[in-house]
mmCIF file of the N, C-alpha and C atoms, coordinates in Angstrom:
data_MODEL
# 
_entry.id   MODEL 
# 
loop_
_atom_site.group_PDB 
_atom_site.id 
_atom_site.type_symbol 
_atom_site.label_atom_id 
_atom_site.label_alt_id 
_atom_site.label_comp_id 
_atom_site.label_asym_id 
_atom_site.label_entity_id 
_atom_site.label_seq_id 
_atom_site.pdbx_PDB_ins_code 
_atom_site.Cartn_x 
_atom_site.Cartn_y 
_atom_site.Cartn_z 
_atom_site.occupancy 
_atom_site.B_iso_or_equiv 
_atom_site.pdbx_formal_charge 
_atom_site.auth_seq_id 
_atom_site.auth_comp_id 
_atom_site.auth_asym_id 
_atom_site.auth_atom_id 
_atom_site.pdbx_PDB_model_num 
ATOM 1   N N  . UNK A 1 1  ? 24.551  25.429 14.759  1.00 0.00 ? 1  UNK A N  1 
ATOM 2   C CA . UNK A 1 1  ? 23.230  25.024 15.195  1.00 0.00 ? 1  UNK A CA 1 
ATOM 3   C C  . UNK A 1 1  ? 23.209  23.534 15.511  1.00 0.00 ? 1  UNK A C  1 
ATOM 4   N N  . UNK A 1 2  ? 22.536  23.166 16.575  1.00 0.00 ? 2  UNK A N  1 
ATOM 5   C CA . UNK A 1 2  ? 22.441  21.729 16.883  1.00 0.00 ? 2  UNK A CA 1 
ATOM 6   C C  . UNK A 1 2  ? 21.510  21.030 15.898  1.00 0.00 ? 2  UNK A C  1 
ATOM 7   N N  . UNK A 1 3  ? 21.854  19.815 15.599  1.00 0.00 ? 3  UNK A N  1 
ATOM 8   C CA . UNK A 1 3  ? 21.018  19.016 14.691  1.00 0.00 ? 3  UNK A CA 1 
ATOM 9   C C  . UNK A 1 3  ? 19.777  18.531 15.416  1.00 0.00 ? 3  UNK A C  1 
ATOM 10  N N  . UNK A 1 4  ? 18.694  18.514 14.696  1.00 0.00 ? 4  UNK A N  1 
ATOM 11  C CA . UNK A 1 4  ? 17.473  17.961 15.265  1.00 0.00 ? 4  UNK A CA 1 
ATOM 12  C C  . UNK A 1 4  ? 17.518  16.451 15.102  1.00 0.00 ? 4  UNK A C  1 
ATOM 13  N N  . UNK A 1 5  ? 17.248  15.778 16.163  1.00 0.00 ? 5  UNK A N  1 
ATOM 14  C CA . UNK A 1 5  ? 17.198  14.326 16.071  1.00 0.00 ? 5  UNK A CA 1 
ATOM 15  C C  . UNK A 1 5  ? 15.746  13.905 15.927  1.00 0.00 ? 5  UNK A C  1 
ATOM 16  N N  . UNK A 1 6  ? 15.500  13.043 15.001  1.00 0.00 ? 6  UNK A N  1 
ATOM 17  C CA . UNK A 1 6  ? 14.136  12.567 14.798  1.00 0.00 ? 6  UNK A CA 1 
ATOM 18  C C  . UNK A 1 6  ? 14.107  11.074 15.005  1.00 0.00 ? 6  UNK A C  1 
ATOM 19  N N  . UNK A 1 7  ? 13.095  10.649 15.683  1.00 0.00 ? 7  UNK A N  1 
ATOM 20  C CA . UNK A 1 7  ? 12.926  9.214  15.857  1.00 0.00 ? 7  UNK A CA 1 
ATOM 21  C C  . UNK A 1 7  ? 12.220  8.669  14.633  1.00 0.00 ? 7  UNK A C  1 
ATOM 22  N N  . UNK A 1 8  ? 12.746  7.613  14.099  1.00 0.00 ? 8  UNK A N  1 
ATOM 23  C CA . UNK A 1 8  ? 12.085  6.976  12.979  1.00 0.00 ? 8  UNK A CA 1 
ATOM 24  C C  . UNK A 1 8  ? 11.065  5.992  13.516  1.00 0.00 ? 8  UNK A C  1 
ATOM 25  N N  . UNK A 1 9  ? 9.904   5.994  12.871  1.00 0.00 ? 9  UNK A N  1 
ATOM 26  C CA . UNK A 1 9  ? 8.880   5.040  13.267  1.00 0.00 ? 9  UNK A CA 1 
ATOM 27  C C  . UNK A 1 9  ? 9.325   3.647  12.847  1.00 0.00 ? 9  UNK A C  1 
ATOM 28  N N  . UNK A 1 10 ? 8.994   2.681  13.673  1.00 0.00 ? 10 UNK A N  1 
ATOM 29  C CA . UNK A 1 10 ? 9.338   1.320  13.299  1.00 0.00 ? 10 UNK A CA 1 
ATOM 30  C C  . UNK A 1 10 ? 8.445   0.899  12.138  1.00 0.00 ? 10 UNK A C  1 
ATOM 31  N N  . UNK A 1 11 ? 9.025   0.219  11.188  1.00 0.00 ? 11 UNK A N  1 
ATOM 32  C CA . UNK A 1 11 ? 8.270   -0.190 10.016  1.00 0.00 ? 11 UNK A CA 1 
ATOM 33  C C  . UNK A 1 11 ? 7.405   -1.395 10.357  1.00 0.00 ? 11 UNK A C  1 
ATOM 34  N N  . UNK A 1 12 ? 6.205   -1.377 9.830   1.00 0.00 ? 12 UNK A N  1 
ATOM 35  C CA . UNK A 1 12 ? 5.282   -2.478 10.062  1.00 0.00 ? 12 UNK A CA 1 
ATOM 36  C C  . UNK A 1 12 ? 5.586   -3.620 9.103   1.00 0.00 ? 12 UNK A C  1 
ATOM 37  N N  . UNK A 1 13 ? 5.389   -4.811 9.595   1.00 0.00 ? 13 UNK A N  1 
ATOM 38  C CA . UNK A 1 13 ? 5.529   -5.972 8.728   1.00 0.00 ? 13 UNK A CA 1 
ATOM 39  C C  . UNK A 1 13 ? 4.243   -6.119 7.921   1.00 0.00 ? 13 UNK A C  1 
ATOM 40  N N  . UNK A 1 14 ? 4.297   -6.940 6.889   1.00 0.00 ? 14 UNK A N  1 
ATOM 41  C CA . UNK A 1 14 ? 3.099   -7.187 6.087   1.00 0.00 ? 14 UNK A CA 1 
ATOM 42  C C  . UNK A 1 14 ? 1.978   -7.761 6.947   1.00 0.00 ? 14 UNK A C  1 
ATOM 43  N N  . UNK A 1 15 ? 2.330   -8.629 7.873   1.00 0.00 ? 15 UNK A N  1 
ATOM 44  C CA . UNK A 1 15 ? 1.323   -9.229 8.754   1.00 0.00 ? 15 UNK A CA 1 
ATOM 45  C C  . UNK A 1 15 ? 0.670   -8.165 9.629   1.00 0.00 ? 15 UNK A C  1 
ATOM 46  N N  . UNK A 1 16 ? 1.470   -7.219 10.133  1.00 0.00 ? 16 UNK A N  1 
ATOM 47  C CA . UNK A 1 16 ? 0.916   -6.137 10.953  1.00 0.00 ? 16 UNK A CA 1 
ATOM 48  C C  . UNK A 1 16 ? -0.013  -5.248 10.133  1.00 0.00 ? 16 UNK A C  1 
ATOM 49  N N  . UNK A 1 17 ? 0.399   -4.923 8.918   1.00 0.00 ? 17 UNK A N  1 
ATOM 50  C CA . UNK A 1 17 ? -0.449  -4.099 8.040   1.00 0.00 ? 17 UNK A CA 1 
ATOM 51  C C  . UNK A 1 17 ? -1.767  -4.803 7.739   1.00 0.00 ? 17 UNK A C  1 
ATOM 52  N N  . UNK A 1 18 ? -1.682  -6.090 7.461   1.00 0.00 ? 18 UNK A N  1 
ATOM 53  C CA . UNK A 1 18 ? -2.877  -6.869 7.147   1.00 0.00 ? 18 UNK A CA 1 
ATOM 54  C C  . UNK A 1 18 ? -3.835  -6.879 8.340   1.00 0.00 ? 18 UNK A C  1 
ATOM 55  N N  . UNK A 1 19 ? -3.291  -7.066 9.521   1.00 0.00 ? 19 UNK A N  1 
ATOM 56  C CA . UNK A 1 19 ? -4.106  -7.091 10.733  1.00 0.00 ? 19 UNK A CA 1 
ATOM 57  C C  . UNK A 1 19 ? -4.801  -5.742 10.940  1.00 0.00 ? 19 UNK A C  1 
ATOM 58  N N  . UNK A 1 20 ? -4.068  -4.661 10.777  1.00 0.00 ? 20 UNK A N  1 
ATOM 59  C CA . UNK A 1 20 ? -4.650  -3.329 10.947  1.00 0.00 ? 20 UNK A CA 1 
ATOM 60  C C  . UNK A 1 20 ? -5.714  -3.057 9.892   1.00 0.00 ? 20 UNK A C  1 
ATOM 61  N N  . UNK A 1 21 ? -5.483  -3.497 8.670   1.00 0.00 ? 21 UNK A N  1 
ATOM 62  C CA . UNK A 1 21 ? -6.445  -3.318 7.589   1.00 0.00 ? 21 UNK A CA 1 
ATOM 63  C C  . UNK A 1 21 ? -7.747  -4.043 7.915   1.00 0.00 ? 21 UNK A C  1 
ATOM 64  N N  . UNK A 1 22 ? -7.638  -5.301 8.356   1.00 0.00 ? 22 UNK A N  1 
ATOM 65  C CA . UNK A 1 22 ? -8.828  -6.092 8.679   1.00 0.00 ? 22 UNK A CA 1 
ATOM 66  C C  . UNK A 1 22 ? -9.595  -5.466 9.849   1.00 0.00 ? 22 UNK A C  1 
ATOM 67  N N  . UNK A 1 23 ? -8.877  -4.984 10.858  1.00 0.00 ? 23 UNK A N  1 
ATOM 68  C CA . UNK A 1 23 ? -9.527  -4.347 12.004  1.00 0.00 ? 23 UNK A CA 1 
ATOM 69  C C  . UNK A 1 23 ? -10.285 -3.096 11.580  1.00 0.00 ? 23 UNK A C  1 
ATOM 70  N N  . UNK A 1 24 ? -9.682  -2.293 10.718  1.00 0.00 ? 24 UNK A N  1 
ATOM 71  C CA . UNK A 1 24 ? -10.332 -1.065 10.265  1.00 0.00 ? 24 UNK A CA 1 
ATOM 72  C C  . UNK A 1 24 ? -11.540 -1.392 9.393   1.00 0.00 ? 24 UNK A C  1 
ATOM 73  N N  . UNK A 1 25 ? -11.438 -2.404 8.563   1.00 0.00 ? 25 UNK A N  1 
ATOM 74  C CA . UNK A 1 25 ? -12.564 -2.803 7.720   1.00 0.00 ? 25 UNK A CA 1 
ATOM 75  C C  . UNK A 1 25 ? -13.757 -3.217 8.579   1.00 0.00 ? 25 UNK A C  1 
ATOM 76  N N  . UNK A 1 26 ? -13.495 -3.948 9.639   1.00 0.00 ? 26 UNK A N  1 
ATOM 77  C CA . UNK A 1 26 ? -14.576 -4.339 10.557  1.00 0.00 ? 26 UNK A CA 1 
ATOM 78  C C  . UNK A 1 26 ? -15.163 -3.113 11.241  1.00 0.00 ? 26 UNK A C  1 
ATOM 79  N N  . UNK A 1 27 ? -14.292 -2.194 11.630  1.00 0.00 ? 27 UNK A N  1 
ATOM 80  C CA . UNK A 1 27 ? -14.731 -0.997 12.349  1.00 0.00 ? 27 UNK A CA 1 
ATOM 81  C C  . UNK A 1 27 ? -15.664 -0.132 11.494  1.00 0.00 ? 27 UNK A C  1 
ATOM 82  N N  . UNK A 1 28 ? -15.364 -0.006 10.207  1.00 0.00 ? 28 UNK A N  1 
ATOM 83  C CA . UNK A 1 28 ? -16.188 0.834  9.344   1.00 0.00 ? 28 UNK A CA 1 
ATOM 84  C C  . UNK A 1 28 ? -17.338 0.065  8.709   1.00 0.00 ? 28 UNK A C  1 
ATOM 85  N N  . UNK A 1 29 ? -17.415 -1.229 8.972   1.00 0.00 ? 29 UNK A N  1 
ATOM 86  C CA . UNK A 1 29 ? -18.527 -2.028 8.462   1.00 0.00 ? 29 UNK A CA 1 
ATOM 87  C C  . UNK A 1 29 ? -18.403 -2.370 6.989   1.00 0.00 ? 29 UNK A C  1 
ATOM 88  N N  . UNK A 1 30 ? -17.198 -2.573 6.530   1.00 0.00 ? 30 UNK A N  1 
ATOM 89  C CA . UNK A 1 30 ? -16.969 -2.914 5.128   1.00 0.00 ? 30 UNK A CA 1 
ATOM 90  C C  . UNK A 1 30 ? -17.538 -4.296 4.809   1.00 0.00 ? 30 UNK A C  1 
ATOM 91  N N  . UNK A 1 31 ? -18.055 -4.425 3.605   1.00 0.00 ? 31 UNK A N  1 
ATOM 92  C CA . UNK A 1 31 ? -18.642 -5.686 3.168   1.00 0.00 ? 31 UNK A CA 1 
ATOM 93  C C  . UNK A 1 31 ? -17.571 -6.556 2.518   1.00 0.00 ? 31 UNK A C  1 
ATOM 94  N N  . UNK A 1 32 ? -17.718 -7.861 2.677   1.00 0.00 ? 32 UNK A N  1 
ATOM 95  C CA . UNK A 1 32 ? -16.794 -8.798 2.029   1.00 0.00 ? 32 UNK A CA 1 
ATOM 96  C C  . UNK A 1 32 ? -17.338 -9.277 0.690   1.00 0.00 ? 32 UNK A C  1 
ATOM 97  N N  . UNK A 1 33 ? -18.532 -8.852 0.328   1.00 0.00 ? 33 UNK A N  1 
ATOM 98  C CA . UNK A 1 33 ? -19.162 -9.290 -0.910  1.00 0.00 ? 33 UNK A CA 1 
ATOM 99  C C  . UNK A 1 33 ? -18.551 -8.553 -2.110  1.00 0.00 ? 33 UNK A C  1 
ATOM 100 N N  . UNK A 1 34 ? -17.998 -9.283 -3.087  1.00 0.00 ? 34 UNK A N  1 
ATOM 101 C CA . UNK A 1 34 ? -17.402 -8.631 -4.255  1.00 0.00 ? 34 UNK A CA 1 
ATOM 102 C C  . UNK A 1 34 ? -18.400 -7.784 -5.046  1.00 0.00 ? 34 UNK A C  1 
ATOM 103 N N  . UNK A 1 35 ? -19.663 -8.126 -5.007  1.00 0.00 ? 35 UNK A N  1 
ATOM 104 C CA . UNK A 1 35 ? -20.678 -7.344 -5.729  1.00 0.00 ? 35 UNK A CA 1 
ATOM 105 C C  . UNK A 1 35 ? -20.800 -5.947 -5.128  1.00 0.00 ? 35 UNK A C  1 
ATOM 106 N N  . UNK A 1 36 ? -20.694 -5.849 -3.808  1.00 0.00 ? 36 UNK A N  1 
ATOM 107 C CA . UNK A 1 36 ? -20.743 -4.541 -3.151  1.00 0.00 ? 36 UNK A CA 1 
ATOM 108 C C  . UNK A 1 36 ? -19.550 -3.684 -3.570  1.00 0.00 ? 36 UNK A C  1 
ATOM 109 N N  . UNK A 1 37 ? -18.396 -4.310 -3.708  1.00 0.00 ? 37 UNK A N  1 
ATOM 110 C CA . UNK A 1 37 ? -17.208 -3.587 -4.149  1.00 0.00 ? 37 UNK A CA 1 
ATOM 111 C C  . UNK A 1 37 ? -17.400 -3.056 -5.571  1.00 0.00 ? 37 UNK A C  1 
ATOM 112 N N  . UNK A 1 38 ? -17.883 -3.899 -6.458  1.00 0.00 ? 38 UNK A N  1 
ATOM 113 C CA . UNK A 1 38 ? -18.094 -3.485 -7.852  1.00 0.00 ? 38 UNK A CA 1 
ATOM 114 C C  . UNK A 1 38 ? -19.091 -2.338 -7.937  1.00 0.00 ? 38 UNK A C  1 
ATOM 115 N N  . UNK A 1 39 ? -20.145 -2.411 -7.155  1.00 0.00 ? 39 UNK A N  1 
ATOM 116 C CA . UNK A 1 39 ? -21.164 -1.361 -7.157  1.00 0.00 ? 39 UNK A CA 1 
ATOM 117 C C  . UNK A 1 39 ? -20.546 -0.026 -6.731  1.00 0.00 ? 39 UNK A C  1 
ATOM 118 N N  . UNK A 1 40 ? -19.785 -0.033 -5.644  1.00 0.00 ? 40 UNK A N  1 
ATOM 119 C CA . UNK A 1 40 ? -19.141 1.184  -5.148  1.00 0.00 ? 40 UNK A CA 1 
ATOM 120 C C  . UNK A 1 40 ? -18.097 1.696  -6.142  1.00 0.00 ? 40 UNK A C  1 
ATOM 121 N N  . UNK A 1 41 ? -17.348 0.791  -6.756  1.00 0.00 ? 41 UNK A N  1 
ATOM 122 C CA . UNK A 1 41 ? -16.309 1.179  -7.706  1.00 0.00 ? 41 UNK A CA 1 
ATOM 123 C C  . UNK A 1 41 ? -16.923 1.843  -8.933  1.00 0.00 ? 41 UNK A C  1 
ATOM 124 N N  . UNK A 1 42 ? -18.050 1.313  -9.401  1.00 0.00 ? 42 UNK A N  1 
ATOM 125 C CA . UNK A 1 42 ? -18.732 1.912  -10.559 1.00 0.00 ? 42 UNK A CA 1 
ATOM 126 C C  . UNK A 1 42 ? -19.202 3.327  -10.246 1.00 0.00 ? 42 UNK A C  1 
ATOM 127 N N  . UNK A 1 43 ? -19.654 3.563  -9.020  1.00 0.00 ? 43 UNK A N  1 
ATOM 128 C CA . UNK A 1 43 ? -20.066 4.912  -8.635  1.00 0.00 ? 43 UNK A CA 1 
ATOM 129 C C  . UNK A 1 43 ? -18.881 5.869  -8.705  1.00 0.00 ? 43 UNK A C  1 
ATOM 130 N N  . UNK A 1 44 ? -17.737 5.421  -8.223  1.00 0.00 ? 44 UNK A N  1 
ATOM 131 C CA . UNK A 1 44 ? -16.544 6.281  -8.233  1.00 0.00 ? 44 UNK A CA 1 
ATOM 132 C C  . UNK A 1 44 ? -16.065 6.561  -9.652  1.00 0.00 ? 44 UNK A C  1 
ATOM 133 N N  . UNK A 1 45 ? -16.046 5.540  -10.501 1.00 0.00 ? 45 UNK A N  1 
ATOM 134 C CA . UNK A 1 45 ? -15.522 5.736  -11.851 1.00 0.00 ? 45 UNK A CA 1 
ATOM 135 C C  . UNK A 1 45 ? -16.482 6.556  -12.691 1.00 0.00 ? 45 UNK A C  1 
ATOM 136 N N  . UNK A 1 46 ? -17.769 6.457  -12.440 1.00 0.00 ? 46 UNK A N  1 
ATOM 137 C CA . UNK A 1 46 ? -18.708 7.261  -13.227 1.00 0.00 ? 46 UNK A CA 1 
ATOM 138 C C  . UNK A 1 46 ? -18.597 8.739  -12.846 1.00 0.00 ? 46 UNK A C  1 
ATOM 139 N N  . UNK A 1 47 ? -18.302 9.043  -11.588 1.00 0.00 ? 47 UNK A N  1 
ATOM 140 C CA . UNK A 1 47 ? -18.120 10.432 -11.155 1.00 0.00 ? 47 UNK A CA 1 
ATOM 141 C C  . UNK A 1 47 ? -16.808 10.997 -11.696 1.00 0.00 ? 47 UNK A C  1 
ATOM 142 N N  . UNK A 1 48 ? -15.797 10.185 -11.787 1.00 0.00 ? 48 UNK A N  1 
ATOM 143 C CA . UNK A 1 48 ? -14.493 10.642 -12.245 1.00 0.00 ? 48 UNK A CA 1 
ATOM 144 C C  . UNK A 1 48 ? -14.512 10.967 -13.740 1.00 0.00 ? 48 UNK A C  1 
ATOM 145 N N  . UNK A 1 49 ? -15.356 10.290 -14.491 1.00 0.00 ? 49 UNK A N  1 
ATOM 146 C CA . UNK A 1 49 ? -15.379 10.499 -15.937 1.00 0.00 ? 49 UNK A CA 1 
ATOM 147 C C  . UNK A 1 49 ? -16.197 11.719 -16.336 1.00 0.00 ? 49 UNK A C  1 
ATOM 148 N N  . UNK A 1 50 ? -16.911 12.321 -15.393 1.00 0.00 ? 50 UNK A N  1 
ATOM 149 C CA . UNK A 1 50 ? -17.745 13.511 -15.701 1.00 0.00 ? 50 UNK A CA 1 
ATOM 150 C C  . UNK A 1 50 ? -16.927 14.750 -15.760 1.00 0.00 ? 50 UNK A C  1 
# 
């Protein structure tokens, strides 16, 4: 049987990952306020403990 050849995706650098993360955060309207993060995190942890 012939071997399947697969192309490996090029690995992103840390700078590329950071850029994509920031772009996605802007796209979804993420807040930069730490208080908003804490509020959302508390909602998640309270649901997980039930």
